N, C-alpha and C positions, 0 to 999 in steps of 0.2 A: 356425692358419691352414690354409686348404683349397687344395690344389693343383688347378688348373683342367685338366680333361681336354678336349682339342680333338677334335671329331668331324670329322676331315679327310675321311673317306669321305662323310659327309653333305654337306660343302661341295662336293666333286667331283661327286657324283651329282645335285646340284640346279642344276648349270650350265645356263643357257639358251642354246640354239643361237645366237640373234640376238646375245647379248652376247659369245659367243666370237668370232663374226664381227667384231663391232665392235672388240673388243680387238685382234685380229690385224691389222685394217686400220690401227688407230692405231700398231701396232708396225711397220708398213711393208709388210704383205702387200697388193700392188697388184692382186690378182685372186683369185678363188675360184670354185669350182664346187660348188653344193649339190645333193646327190642325196637320195634317200629315207632312206638309212641312214648317209650320211657326208657330210662337207664336206671338200673338197680344197683345200689351200693350197700356195703355193710354200714350199720348205724354208728358211724364214727362221730355223729353229732353229739351223742351222750355216752359213748364208750371210748375211753382213752386208748384202749388196745383193740385194734381191728379184729384180732383173733377171737375176742370175746363178743363181737358184734354179730347180730343176725342180718341176713340180707333183706332188710325191711325198710331201707331208705330209698325211696323212689324219686327220681327227677323226671318230671313230665315235660316233654319237649315243647308242647304247644303253649303251655302256660308259664314255663320257665320257673316252676315252683317245685321245691322239695316237699316230700311228705314222709315223715317217719311214722311207721305204723305201730311202733312199740311204745313211744313216749312223747316225742317232741311235736308231733303232728305237722301242720302246714308251716313251711318256712320259705322265705325268699333266700337268695344267696347271702344277703346281708345278715339276716337273723341266723342262718346256718353257721356262718363264720363266728358270730358272737357266741353261740352255744358251744362251738368247737373249742374256742379258746378258754371259755369259763369252765368247761368240763375238765380241762387239764390244769386249771389254776395258772394259766399263762397270762402274764400282763400283756396288754395290747394297746396300740394306739388306733383309734377309729379311722383316722384319715390314712395312715400308712398301711395298716394291717387289714383293713376291711375295704375302704373306698378304693384305694389304689390297686389292691389285689383284684377286686372285681372289675375295675376298668381295664385291666390287662386281659381279662377273659372276654371282653366285649368289643365289638366293632364300633360301638358308639363312642364318640370322643367329644364330650362337651367342652366348648371353648378351646378346642384344639390342645387340650392338655397333653403333656407327655409324661409318662410314668416309667420308672424302671421295671424291667421284667420281673416276674415273681421269683423270689428266693424263698426256699422253704422256711416257714416260720419256726418249725421245730429245730432246723439246723441253726438258725440265727439265735434261737432261745438258748440252745446248748453252748454255743460258741461264746467266748469271752467278749463282751461288748465294750466298746470305747466309752469313756465317760460322756454323759450327756449334760446339757444345760438347758435351762428354761429360756425361751425367747422373751424379749421385752418389746411390747407394742405401745405406741403413743395412746394415751388415755383419750385424746380427742376423737379417736375412731368411733367411740361409743355414741358420739353426737348424731350419727346416722340413724340411730334408733330413737323411738319416742319413749317418754316416761309414761307408764300406764300400770294399772293394777288389774291383771287378768282375773276374771271371775273364777276361772278354774282353780287358781291358787288361793284366792280368798276363801273359797268353799273347802279347801284342804287345810284350813287352819293357819294360813300364812297371812300375817297382818300387813297393812300398808306400811307401817313403821318398819317392819322387818325388810320389806322390799326396798324401802328407802336406804336403810343401813347398808344393804349389800348391793345397792345400785342396780337393781333389776330394771331392765328395759323391755321393750316389745318391738318386734318387727311385723308390720302390717303385711308387707309383700310376701314374707316367708311364713306368716302365720305361726310365729314361734316366740316363746318367752326367752329373752336374752339374759344370759347369766355370765357376767364378767368374772374371770378368775384372776386373783392377785397372789403374788408371792408374799412372804412374811414381811417384806418392806412396803407392801402396798402397791407395787408396780404391776401393771396389767401384763399378764403372761399368756392369756388365752381367752377366747369367747366361745361359750357353748350355747346352743339353742335347744330349748325343750319344745319338741314338735307338738302341735295341737291337732294337726290333720290325722284322722284315724288311719288312713291308708299308709301314711308315712310311718306312724307309730308301729303298725303291725308288720310292715314289709321292709323297713329300713332301720330306723332307730328312734327311740323316744328322745334320747340325748345325743347330740353330735356337734362337732365344731361348725361354725358358721363361715360363710364365704362372702367377701365383700370385694367387688371389682376384680374378680379373678383370683383373689388371695384368700387362702384358708387361714383362719386365726386359731390354729390348733396348738396344743402343747402336750408334752409327755405327762399324763396324769399321775404316773408313779413318782414324779419328782416334786410333787406339790400336795398340799392338803388344803382343800377348800374351806374357807372360814377361819383359818389360823390367823391371818392378819387382823380380821375383825374381832376375834374372840381371844386373842393372845393374853391380854391383861386379865380376863376372867379366869383363864386356866392357871395363870401364875398365882392369882389371889386365892383360888380355891384348892389348888394342889392336885387337881384331877382333870382328865380329859376323856370325853366320850367320842368314840369313833363310830361314825355312821357310814352308810354306803353312798347315799346321794345328797346332792346339794339341798334338795327339798327338806330333808330332815334338819339340816342346820337352820334353815329359815323357819321351820315349824317350832323349833326349840326356842326361838327368839321371843315367842309369846308366852312361854312358861314362866312361872314365878321365880324359879331358881335362875341364877346367872347362866348365861349361855356359854357352856364349855364344850360345845359340839363342833367337831370338824369332820369333813367327809373325804373318804379315799376315792370316791367316784368310781366305784366298782365293788368287787368283793375280795380284793387282795390288799394286804398291808405289808409293805416291804421295809427292809432295814434302813434304806435311805430316808424314807418318810419318818420312820421312828427316830432317827438321829436328829432330824430337823426339829421334831417336836420336843425331844429331850433337851437339845441345845438351847432352844428358844424359851421353853416354858418350865423345864424341870418338874414335870408332874410326878407325884408320888404314886398315883394310881391311874391306870388306863382301862376304860370299860368299853368292850366291843359291843356295839348295838347294831348289828347288821340285820338285813331283812330276813324274814322267816322263809327258809328254803326246805324245811323238813317235810318229806313225804310221809303219809301214814305208814306205820310199821317199820320205818327206817330210822337209823341213828347216824347216818353219814354226815349230816349237817352238824350235829352236836360234836362229832369227832373232829370235824374240820375246825370249828371254833376252838375246841380244846387244844388242838395241835397248834393253831395260830398263837394262842396265848402262851403255851409252854415254850414255843420257839424263842420268845423274847422276854420270858419271865425273869431273866437275870438282870434286865435293865431296870425294871420297876414292878410293882404289883399289878397283875392283870386279872380281870374278871370278864365275864361275858353274859349277855342276856340270851336266854334260851326259853322258848315257849312252844309247847306241843299243840297249839291250836286253841288253848283256853281263852287267850286274850288277843291273839294275832292270827289272822287268816294267812294262808299261803301267799307269799310275795309281799305281804304287808311289812312295813318298817315299824319299829317300836314307837315311833312318833306319830304314826298315821291316825291313831284313835284318841288323840288328845292327851293332856297332861296327867289326868287321873290314871289312865291305863299305863302311861309311861312310868309313873312313879311305882305302880304295883310291879311292873316288870323289873324295874331297877332294884326293888326290894328283894326280888327272887334271883337276882344275878348270881352267877356261880363263880366263886373265887378260885383261881388256879394256883396251886402250891408248887 
């Protein structure tokens, strides 16, 4: 089988100015100013309401790069959309809601892909959605990747034993760590790649589905919990579950002395569907939210977000959350990034929601 290389630079560089304007208008930009070298929009990248946004989001025509002069700084259209969805707490699928949307704005068509025209994400989010299901892929597809232990993850506290347990692979041609995603039965439902190329990390995505012979092995992340299949028995035995944002946290926790009861939502949202899977399969008495540190100095928005998330589902079981104002965690770090000793201190300080 042939691993498909994606020309992300080609996609970005072929963006048409009028399509960028059209897309941002559909996303809620209620005004813009077009000049010879740039297009200026309201900063909807980090403001959910365009009326609250200043005209400080610049799109530079020659580089095809956005620059937010108030908060987000430089962004490709890939990272702009990611910020846009996460600012609004909107669940999104990287392939459908980022990659395909951008392809529609571009004259570049890798492998002659055809994609549906863009439909407003906000309209689709508000509308009642039909029930979704997870795809099932043949496990043999993973044989296209090699077994390897990337130095980047070994240095991040992920052991070889952890990578073996979760069947981590490596793609030489794509320069990515390969992460199989399984449902609670152990069936392969998706394959994500952790990019190691600095340009791709900054301009496209650190984590994204992989493409093999023209097929994307993506899945709706909101319908599954990474690590639940592998850690289900530990959660049942111990009576609690720890919710992390990313797959890396689940793998780091495998080296801790305590049983690994960590699962990842693969983002910063936790929905009722995932909660019901967890409760039905494991019956935890306690759920601990251990998301990455997003709190900016002098703000409490992130604390309120964690508090609200826990209160939303507190009638199902006891919820608590890890919150740190920079004493033990830097901005963007996860509670697992600095080792077991720091994690245990954070866990001791976790805040119970009543």
